[in-house]
C-alpha positions as CSV (number, residue, x, y, z in Angstrom):
1,X,-17.5,42.5,91.5
2,X,-16.9,43.8,95.0
3,X,-16.9,41.3,97.8
4,X,-16.4,41.5,101.6
5,X,-16.6,39.3,104.6
6,X,-20.4,39.4,104.5
7,X,-20.6,38.2,100.8
8,X,-22.3,34.8,100.6
9,X,-20.6,32.0,98.7
10,X,-23.7,31.5,96.6
11,X,-23.4,35.1,95.2
12,X,-19.7,34.4,94.3
13,X,-20.5,31.1,92.6
14,X,-23.5,32.5,90.7
15,X,-21.2,35.2,89.3
16,X,-18.3,32.8,88.6
17,X,-19.2,29.1,88.8
18,X,-15.6,28.3,87.9
19,X,-14.4,29.7,91.2
20,X,-15.6,26.6,93.0
21,X,-12.3,24.8,92.9
22,X,-10.5,27.9,94.1
23,X,-12.7,28.0,97.1
24,X,-12.4,24.3,97.8
25,X,-8.6,24.6,97.7
26,X,-8.6,27.0,100.6
27,X,-9.5,24.3,103.2
28,X,-10.1,20.5,103.2
29,X,-13.4,21.2,105.0
30,X,-14.7,22.8,101.8
31,X,-14.7,19.6,99.9
32,X,-18.4,19.2,100.6
33,X,-19.1,22.1,98.2
34,X,-18.4,19.8,95.3
35,X,-21.6,18.0,96.1
36,X,-24.3,20.1,94.2
37,X,-27.0,19.4,96.9
38,X,-24.8,20.3,99.8
39,X,-23.5,23.3,97.9
40,X,-27.0,24.6,97.3
41,X,-27.8,24.4,101.0
42,X,-24.5,25.6,102.4
43,X,-23.4,28.3,99.9
44,X,-26.7,30.2,100.1
45,X,-26.4,30.5,103.9
46,X,-22.6,30.9,104.3
47,X,-20.7,34.1,104.1
48,X,-17.0,34.4,103.6
49,X,-16.6,35.1,107.3
50,X,-18.6,32.1,108.3
51,X,-16.7,29.9,105.8
52,X,-13.3,31.2,107.2
53,X,-14.5,30.2,110.7
54,X,-15.6,26.7,109.5
55,X,-12.4,26.2,107.5
56,X,-10.1,27.5,110.2
57,X,-8.6,30.0,107.7
58,X,-8.6,33.7,107.1
59,X,-11.0,36.0,105.2
60,X,-7.9,37.2,103.3
61,X,-7.4,33.7,102.0
62,X,-10.6,34.0,100.1
63,X,-9.7,37.4,98.8
64,X,-6.4,36.1,97.4
65,X,-7.9,33.1,95.7
66,X,-10.9,35.0,94.3
67,X,-8.9,37.9,92.9
68,X,-7.9,35.8,90.0
69,X,-11.5,35.6,89.0
70,X,-12.0,39.4,89.0
71,X,-13.4,39.8,92.5
72,X,-12.2,42.9,94.3
73,X,-12.3,42.9,98.1
74,X,-13.2,45.7,100.5
75,X,-11.7,45.9,104.0
76,X,-9.0,43.7,102.6
77,X,-6.5,44.9,105.1
78,X,-8.5,43.4,108.0
79,X,-8.1,39.7,108.2
80,X,-9.8,39.4,111.5
81,X,-13.5,39.1,112.0
82,X,-14.9,42.5,111.1
83,X,-17.3,44.1,113.7
84,X,-19.9,44.9,111.0
85,X,-20.3,41.2,110.2
86,X,-21.8,40.6,113.7
87,X,-25.5,41.2,114.2
88,X,-26.4,44.4,116.0
89,X,-27.3,42.6,119.2
90,X,-23.8,40.9,119.2
91,X,-22.1,44.3,119.1
92,X,-23.8,45.1,122.4
93,X,-23.9,41.6,123.8
94,X,-22.9,42.9,127.3
95,X,-26.3,44.5,127.5
96,X,-28.1,41.2,127.4
97,X,-28.5,38.3,129.8
98,X,-26.8,35.3,128.3
99,X,-28.5,31.9,128.9
100,X,-26.0,29.1,128.3
101,X,-27.1,25.6,127.1
102,X,-24.4,23.0,126.4
103,X,-25.9,20.4,124.1
104,X,-22.7,18.3,123.8
105,X,-23.6,15.8,126.6
106,X,-26.9,15.2,124.8
107,X,-25.2,14.4,121.6
108,X,-22.6,12.2,123.3
109,X,-25.5,10.1,124.6
110,X,-26.7,9.6,121.0
111,X,-29.8,11.8,121.5
112,X,-31.1,14.7,119.5
113,X,-31.1,18.0,121.4
114,X,-33.6,19.8,119.1
115,X,-36.6,19.5,121.5
116,X,-34.5,20.7,124.4
117,X,-33.3,23.7,122.4
118,X,-36.8,24.5,121.4
119,X,-37.9,24.5,125.0
120,X,-35.1,26.9,125.8
121,X,-35.9,29.2,122.8
122,X,-39.5,29.5,123.9
123,X,-38.4,30.9,127.3
124,X,-36.0,33.5,125.8
125,X,-37.0,37.1,126.5
126,X,-36.2,40.2,124.4
127,X,-33.5,41.1,127.0
128,X,-31.8,37.7,126.7
129,X,-29.6,35.8,124.3
130,X,-29.4,32.0,124.2
131,X,-25.9,30.7,123.8
132,X,-25.8,27.1,122.5
133,X,-22.5,25.3,123.1
134,X,-22.0,22.7,120.4
135,X,-19.2,20.6,118.8
136,X,-20.1,21.8,115.3
137,X,-21.9,24.7,113.5
138,X,-25.6,23.7,113.3
139,X,-26.4,25.5,110.1
140,X,-29.9,23.9,109.6
141,X,-30.9,24.9,113.1
142,X,-29.8,28.4,112.5
143,X,-31.8,28.6,109.3
144,X,-34.8,27.0,110.9
145,X,-34.9,29.6,113.7
146,X,-34.2,32.4,111.3
147,X,-37.5,31.5,109.6
148,X,-39.1,31.9,113.1
149,X,-37.8,35.4,113.6
150,X,-34.5,34.7,115.5
151,X,-31.1,36.1,114.6
152,X,-28.2,33.8,115.1
153,X,-24.4,34.2,115.1
154,X,-21.8,31.4,115.5
155,X,-18.3,31.7,116.9
156,X,-15.6,29.1,116.6
157,X,-13.9,28.7,120.0
158,X,-11.8,25.7,119.2
159,X,-11.7,23.0,116.5
160,X,-14.7,21.2,118.0
161,X,-16.3,23.9,120.1
162,X,-18.8,26.4,118.7
163,X,-20.8,29.1,120.5
164,X,-24.0,29.8,118.7
165,X,-26.0,32.9,119.8
166,X,-29.8,33.3,119.3
167,X,-31.8,36.5,119.8
168,X,-35.4,37.1,118.9
169,X,-35.2,39.7,116.2
170,X,-38.9,40.2,115.9
171,X,-42.1,39.1,117.6
172,X,-42.7,35.6,116.6
173,X,-44.8,32.7,117.7
174,X,-43.0,30.0,119.7
175,X,-41.1,27.9,117.1
176,X,-42.8,24.6,118.0
177,X,-42.4,21.9,115.4
178,X,-45.4,20.0,114.3
179,X,-45.1,16.3,115.0
180,X,-43.4,14.7,112.1
181,X,-46.2,12.4,111.5
182,X,-48.2,15.3,110.2
183,X,-45.8,16.1,107.4
184,X,-44.9,12.7,106.1
185,X,-46.5,10.1,103.9
186,X,-48.0,6.8,105.1
187,X,-45.2,4.2,105.4
188,X,-47.2,1.2,104.1
189,X,-48.3,3.0,101.0
190,X,-44.9,4.3,100.1
191,X,-43.2,1.0,101.0
192,X,-45.5,-0.9,98.6
193,X,-44.6,1.5,95.8
194,X,-40.8,1.5,96.3
195,X,-39.9,-1.8,98.0
196,X,-38.3,-3.2,94.8
197,X,-36.6,0.1,93.9
198,X,-34.5,1.0,97.0
199,X,-31.1,2.5,97.5
200,X,-30.0,1.7,101.1
201,X,-27.8,3.9,103.4
202,X,-27.0,3.4,107.1
203,X,-26.1,6.6,109.0
204,X,-26.5,5.3,112.5
205,X,-22.8,5.3,113.3
206,X,-22.0,8.7,111.9
207,X,-21.5,11.7,114.2
208,X,-23.5,14.8,113.5
209,X,-23.7,16.5,111.0
210,X,-22.5,13.4,109.2
211,X,-26.0,11.8,108.8
212,X,-27.4,14.8,107.1
213,X,-24.4,15.1,104.8
214,X,-24.5,11.4,103.9
215,X,-28.2,11.5,103.1
216,X,-27.9,14.7,100.9
217,X,-24.9,13.2,99.1
218,X,-26.8,9.9,98.4
219,X,-29.8,11.9,97.1
220,X,-27.5,13.6,94.5
221,X,-27.3,10.3,92.5
222,X,-30.7,8.9,93.3
223,X,-32.3,7.7,90.1
224,X,-35.8,8.7,89.1
225,X,-38.3,6.1,90.3
226,X,-36.2,5.0,93.3
227,X,-36.4,5.8,97.0
228,X,-33.5,6.3,99.4
229,X,-34.0,3.8,102.3
230,X,-32.2,5.2,105.4
231,X,-31.3,3.5,108.6
232,X,-31.2,6.2,111.3
233,X,-31.2,6.4,115.0
234,X,-33.3,9.5,115.3
235,X,-35.9,11.4,113.3
236,X,-33.8,14.1,111.5
237,X,-35.9,17.1,112.3
238,X,-33.2,19.5,111.0
239,X,-33.3,17.8,107.6
240,X,-37.0,17.6,107.0
241,X,-37.4,21.3,106.0
242,X,-34.4,21.0,103.7
243,X,-35.9,18.0,101.9
244,X,-39.2,19.7,101.5
245,X,-37.5,22.7,100.0
246,X,-35.8,20.4,97.4
247,X,-39.2,18.8,96.6
248,X,-38.3,15.4,98.2
249,X,-41.0,13.6,100.1
250,X,-40.4,11.5,103.3
251,X,-42.0,8.6,105.0
252,X,-40.9,7.6,108.5
253,X,-41.2,4.3,110.3
254,X,-40.3,4.6,114.0
255,X,-39.5,1.0,115.1
256,X,-38.2,2.3,118.4
257,X,-36.8,5.4,120.0
258,X,-33.3,4.7,118.5
259,X,-34.3,2.7,115.4
260,X,-35.8,4.9,112.7
261,X,-36.3,4.1,109.0
262,X,-36.8,6.7,106.3
263,X,-38.0,6.5,102.8
264,X,-37.0,9.6,100.8
265,X,-38.3,10.0,97.2
266,X,-39.8,12.4,94.7
């Protein structure tokens, strides 16, 4: 099978599931791929080039590891980021007005920048590109806005600095989220059903994207008939679409602005 920098990890693993350990061995940051739930989400949205950026390694490292599994690479002589892996608008980025938004101060204060990002996105014109400056690659956000008609591209500037570019690829309605109350079950009803069958997890002290990863990891071993009871400090708006896609249901109890309880179940 031919692969290149744009080949998604899910395609590779579908062809050769036994290549998982070879990929994990490339960088310690790929250990998460051993978690089936995280792997399902991450691998389907991550190309070799993206993974190389996340793992602080080279595209060629993937080619070398995967060659033992019968994969043949194209553009193998170019270990840098290939221009064709960038969206068309990124190849002519100088023609656009770049609107910068640094969300790191918001995160450092323990707040969720999602609503602020949405407000910025709404204002973006076809001649503009929104550049989010973040401390990690916000894959769920990128997928969320992709569903709303926005192209995205992430560049790793340093170990803890990412620039994520968003451009409206097609005419789309403003990506306003419905209030979460509209998409979750009644707390009292769900609590009565599961209060004696709970698995508890506290993610309040984890830095993003740690809470999402911890929750998805816990759901991997959640037994049938039980609910995951999560102590959180914010409503995880990024995570709700992912949970719905995996057929999980969610109930939310907002005790205060910084004290949120979740019940996640099937």
